[in-house]
C-alpha positions in Angstrom: 128.9 97.3 187.5 131.3 94.4 187.3 135.0 93.6 187.0 136.8 92.0 184.3 136.5 88.2 183.3 139.3 86.5 181.6 139.1 88.9 178.9 140.0 86.4 176.2 138.6 86.6 172.8 136.3 83.5 171.6 138.6 80.8 171.4 137.8 79.1 168.0 140.8 77.5 166.3 140.1 79.0 163.0 137.8 82.0 163.5 135.8 83.8 160.9 135.8 87.4 161.8 132.8 88.5 163.3 130.7 91.2 161.3 129.9 93.1 164.6 131.1 93.0 168.4 128.7 94.2 171.2 129.1 95.0 174.7 125.8 94.6 176.4 124.8 96.2 179.8 122.4 93.8 181.6 120.0 94.8 184.4 122.7 94.7 187.4 125.1 96.4 185.2 127.2 93.6 184.4 128.8 93.9 181.0 128.3 90.9 178.7 130.4 90.2 175.3 128.6 89.2 172.2 129.4 88.6 168.4 127.4 88.4 165.5 128.3 86.9 162.1 126.4 86.9 158.6 123.3 88.8 157.1 121.1 90.7 159.7 118.3 89.8 157.7 118.8 86.1 157.6 117.2 83.7 160.2 119.2 84.0 163.5 121.0 81.0 165.2 122.1 82.1 168.6 124.8 79.8 170.2 124.9 79.5 174.0 127.9 77.9 175.2 129.0 75.4 178.1 130.2 75.9 181.4 134.0 76.9 181.2 133.9 77.3 177.4 134.7 80.1 175.0 133.5 79.2 171.8 136.1 76.6 170.8 133.6 73.8 170.6 131.5 75.8 167.9 134.7 76.2 165.7 133.1 74.1 162.7 129.6 75.3 163.5 129.8 79.0 163.1 131.4 79.0 159.4 129.0 76.4 158.2 125.7 78.1 159.5 126.8 81.8 158.5 126.3 80.8 155.1 122.5 80.4 156.1 121.7 82.4 159.0 122.8 85.3 161.2 125.0 83.6 163.8 125.3 85.0 167.2 127.4 83.8 170.2 128.1 85.3 173.7 130.0 84.9 176.8 128.4 83.8 180.0 129.2 86.0 183.1 132.7 85.6 184.2 133.7 83.9 181.0 135.7 85.4 178.1 135.2 89.1 177.4 132.2 89.3 179.8 132.4 90.7 183.4 132.2 89.1 186.8 129.4 90.5 188.5 130.1 92.5 191.8 127.4 90.0 193.6 128.5 86.3 193.9 124.8 85.5 193.8 124.4 86.7 190.3 126.3 83.6 188.9 123.2 81.2 188.7 121.4 79.8 185.7 118.7 81.7 186.0 120.8 84.8 185.6 122.3 83.3 182.3 118.6 82.8 180.9 118.0 86.5 181.6 121.0 87.5 180.1 120.4 85.3 177.2 117.2 87.4 176.4 119.1 90.7 177.2 121.6 89.7 174.5 118.7 89.1 172.2 116.9 92.3 172.7 120.1 94.2 172.4 120.6 92.7 169.0 117.1 93.4 168.0 116.2 89.4 167.7 112.7 88.7 168.8 112.4 85.1 167.8 115.6 82.7 167.2 117.0 79.1 166.7 118.8 78.7 169.9 121.4 76.1 170.3 122.7 75.1 173.6 125.8 72.9 174.1 126.8 71.2 177.5 125.4 73.5 180.4 123.9 75.6 177.6 121.2 72.7 177.1 119.6 73.7 180.4 119.8 77.5 179.9 118.1 76.8 176.4 115.6 74.7 178.1 114.7 77.0 180.7 114.4 79.8 178.4 111.9 77.9 176.1 109.9 77.2 179.2 109.8 80.9 180.2 109.3 82.4 176.9 108.5 80.0 174.1 107.3 82.9 171.7 110.9 83.7 171.6 112.0 80.3 170.0 111.8 79.3 166.6 113.4 76.0 167.6 116.0 74.8 170.0 119.0 72.5 169.4 120.1 70.7 172.6 123.6 69.3 172.2 125.8 67.2 174.5 123.9 68.1 177.7 122.0 67.5 180.7 118.4 69.0 181.4 119.8 69.8 184.8 121.8 68.7 188.2 124.9 68.3 186.1 127.1 66.4 188.6 124.5 63.8 189.3 125.0 61.9 186.0 128.9 62.9 185.4 130.3 59.5 184.2 127.2 58.0 184.8 127.2 58.2 188.8 127.2 60.8 191.3 130.7 60.8 192.7 131.1 64.5 191.5 128.1 65.3 193.4 129.8 64.3 196.3 133.2 65.8 196.1 131.8 69.4 194.7 131.2 71.0 198.2 134.9 69.7 199.3 136.2 71.2 196.5 134.7 74.4 196.8 135.4 74.7 200.6 139.1 74.0 199.7 139.3 76.7 196.8 137.7 79.3 199.2 139.9 78.4 202.0 143.1 78.6 199.7 141.9 80.7 196.9 145.3 82.1 196.3 147.3 78.9 196.4 144.6 76.9 194.4 144.3 79.7 191.9 148.2 79.6 191.2 147.9 76.0 190.8 144.9 76.2 188.5 146.6 78.7 186.3 149.5 76.7 185.9 148.6 73.3 185.4 145.2 73.6 183.2 146.7 75.2 180.1 149.4 72.6 179.5 149.9 69.9 177.3 150.0 67.6 180.3 146.4 68.5 181.0 145.5 67.8 177.4 147.1 64.1 177.9 145.4 63.5 181.2 142.1 64.6 179.9 142.4 62.7 176.7 140.2 59.9 177.9 137.2 62.1 177.9 137.6 62.9 173.9 138.9 61.1 170.9 142.5 62.1 170.7 142.7 61.1 167.5 140.3 63.6 166.1 140.8 66.4 168.7 144.4 67.2 169.1 146.3 69.5 171.2 146.0 72.4 169.1 142.2 72.0 168.9 142.0 71.7 172.8 144.5 74.4 173.8 142.1 77.6 173.3 139.6 75.8 175.5 142.2 74.8 178.3 143.6 78.3 178.2 140.2 80.1 178.6 139.3 77.6 181.6 142.7 78.4 183.1 142.3 82.1 182.8 138.9 82.0 184.6 138.3 83.3 188.2 138.1 79.9 189.8 135.9 80.8 192.6 133.5 82.6 190.3 133.4 79.5 188.1 132.6 77.1 191.0 129.7 79.4 192.4 128.2 79.0 188.9 129.0 75.2 188.7 127.4 74.7 192.2 124.0 76.8 191.0 123.9 74.6 188.0 124.4 71.5 190.0 121.0 72.4 191.5 119.4 73.6 188.7 116.6 71.1 187.0 114.5 71.5 183.8 113.1 67.9 184.3 110.0 69.2 186.1 108.6 71.3 183.4 110.1 69.5 180.2 106.8 68.0 179.2 105.2 71.2 178.9 107.8 72.6 176.5 106.1 72.9 173.0 109.2 74.3 171.4 110.2 72.2 168.1 113.5 70.5 169.4 116.4 68.7 168.1 118.1 66.7 170.8 121.7 65.9 169.8 123.5 63.0 171.8 126.9 61.5 171.6 127.2 57.8 172.4 130.6 57.8 174.2 129.8 61.3 175.9 130.8 60.5 179.7 129.9 64.4 180.9 126.4 64.1 179.4 125.6 60.2 179.0 123.5 59.5 175.8 120.9 58.3 178.1 120.1 61.9 179.0 119.6 62.8 175.4 117.1 59.9 175.3 115.3 61.2 178.2 115.0 64.5 176.8 113.7 63.1 173.5 111.0 61.4 175.2 109.9 64.3 177.4 109.7 66.9 175.1 106.5 66.7 173.1 107.8 67.9 169.7 111.6 66.5 169.2 113.7 64.2 167.1 116.9 62.5 168.4 120.2 62.8 166.2 122.6 60.2 167.7 126.5 60.6 166.9 128.1 57.1 167.0 131.6 56.8 168.2 131.7 60.5 169.5 132.2 62.0 172.9 131.3 65.1 174.6 133.5 66.9 172.2 131.1 65.9 169.0 130.9 69.0 167.3 134.8 69.0 166.9 135.2 65.1 166.4 132.4 64.7 163.8 131.7 68.5 162.5 130.1 67.4 159.4 127.7 64.8 160.8 126.8 67.3 163.5 126.4 70.4 161.1 124.5 68.7 158.3 122.2 66.9 160.8 121.1 70.1 162.2 121.0 71.7 158.9 118.7 69.1 157.6 116.4 69.5 160.6 116.0 73.3 160.2 115.5 72.6 156.4 112.5 70.0 157.3 111.1 72.1 159.8 110.7 75.1 157.4 113.2 77.4 159.3 115.8 77.8 156.3 115.1 78.1 152.6 117.0 75.5 150.5 119.5 77.1 148.4 
């Protein structure tokens, strides 16, 4: 069993309506939410989001690929319409990997193209290492192979402050939660954070759904998951992963600096690198045509899609 998460629907700016909505009870009783789009007989594309995200960075990707594929997106534990597990220890990257497999099982998907964005990159990489037979290919977009705070803005200051932030939140949970819920979903938060993305291309209406979801999350549960992701690392086994891989990196990304994309490209045995010039961590919103067509071209060339 679990308790309700934020309860918000997927926060895509102009969402296509899903063909099916799914509630999936996992091994520990926590119920996850997923949606599927497109022809059930088409090749499946499973989207695994970033920490604190609820689909808004897939706003242009879903409608583009449902023309060719069956597109599935799902909510992590404590995100969106998925539940928060009763046990805080079940908010790990390893749980997210198991959840990914259970979502696929519930939807009858044996093999799929898996796309991970931001923290979803390390979830997909871990899944590819554990069960490569379930992967047609993986697309690793704007993410890190692990230990997220170690490379945030190209330094380790986030690693230094994370324990202090967690201690403050747990000690003053009520006050911190009220402050978080009141400040994060505001235009002021958009302006303060605009140095992290291209505000000419990602404007307030585009970022508002993400900030609204982030503000509605259980702050303590989110920090527990982030703290675990800070210790999780796929680098020790990257060279063992033989799954065809497209690594998508943004040159101006300060959450997951571009050198991480280069490292993954060099370590993975069957990989290609797509660099998005001028883009930040919000590349799929800033330059959607380049991102979508780059992924589409890769899948066509690898024989995973039939050209129309």
